[in-house]
C-alpha positions, 0 to 999 in steps of 0.5 A: 585340317590338322593345321587349322585345328592346332592353329585354333587350339593355340588361340583358345589356349591363349584366351584361357590363359587371358580369362584365367588372368582376368578371373585372378584379378576379379578374385582379388578386387571380390577380395578386397571388396569383401574386407571393405564389406566387413568394416562396413559391417563392424562401423555399421554395428558400432554406429548402430551401438552409440544410437542406441545409447544416445537414443537411450539418453535422450528418452531418459531427459525426455521422460526427466522434462515431462515428468515435472510438466503437472508440477510447471503447468501448476506453477504457471497457472498460480504463480503466487500464493496469497497468505491472508492474515487479517489485521482486524475486523469489523461487523459493518461499514459504519464501524469502519466510517465512524472515526471520520464522521465522529471527527468531522462532527467534533470540528464542526461543534467547535466551530458552532461553540465559536458562533456562540462564544467570544474568544476572548474578552477584550475588557479584561484584557483592557483590564490589564488581567493575564493574558494566559488567565484571560485566554483561559477564562474564554476557553472554559465556557468553549471546552464545556460546550464542545464537551456536552456535544463530544457526550452526546455524540459518544453516546449516539455512537454507543448505545444507538448506533451500538457500533463496535467499541473495542475499548470504551473508556479509551473511546471515550476519552479520545472523544473528550480530548479531541473536543478540547483540542479543538475548541482550543484550535478554535479559540486560536483562530477567532482570536487571532483572525476575528471573524474571517477565521471562520472562514479559514475553520471551515477551509481547514475542515474541507482541508482534514476531510481529504487528508485524514484517510477516513475513507480510504487509505492516504496511499491512495490520494494525490502527492499533495494530500499525502505531504500534507496529512501528517500536519493536520489534527484530524489525521490523529483523531481518526487513527486513534479512534480507529484503532480504539474501536477496532481493539488493536495497537494502543501504541499507536493511541498513545502517539496519537493521543500526545500529538493531539495534545501538543496540537491543543497546547500549541493552540492554547499558547498562541492564544495566549500570545494574541491575548498578550497583545490585544492588551493595546487598542489599535485603531482597526480594532475600533472599526466593525469587520463588517460595514452594512449599508 
């Protein structure tokens, strides 16, 4: 009927009015969401730019790091660069070891002279001779014997073995000086200690063979040998002969010669003192060193 249709129309109008309100509300929410979307898009754009900048900076830093990799790898594989500068050179091992064995031979030669000649002349001393004169009188034959042996040794080294010699006159001079000094030391040992002095000479020889740096640098030996090294004459003989044969530092040679001459002078002075004391005969001098039977 018309009344019922009018009621339905009124109800539909109310429903349409409510839907229009909801539509308006939804449109407002849509508008607000669109604004948020625009803001988010702006933020995303800014973040993308910042990310691109940071990626570019990281790529540049990585490029700098990788650019030095070959140089760093080379430094890691070879951290130390050796600069070779040869102090000297010798033709063979014989030249390097010759000073050691020459010093040994000259010491043994002086020891042999001690077996052949008396260190002091007791009769000359008891007759009232000057101790220095008496010591020198018995030193002369020992020194002459040692010089002859030194000359034979030097000739064998130079002409027989034909080893490298940087300065021939200095080589011969050092050999003769060593022979004279070793003879003085041997005379002192025999004059002061008599027969046991020969054993002391052998003990000194063994000690000097291990402390003279004739085979290996003294720094490679135990602390005891390093401490004793400067106080034994063979140390300076080996060093001086080595410098002379390879033609190196003659300042070192001069110092070694002075020290060696000091050893000889001190030995002769002490021998003179022993000679002065032996001008008086003691009871122990009347007994033989060894008793047989």
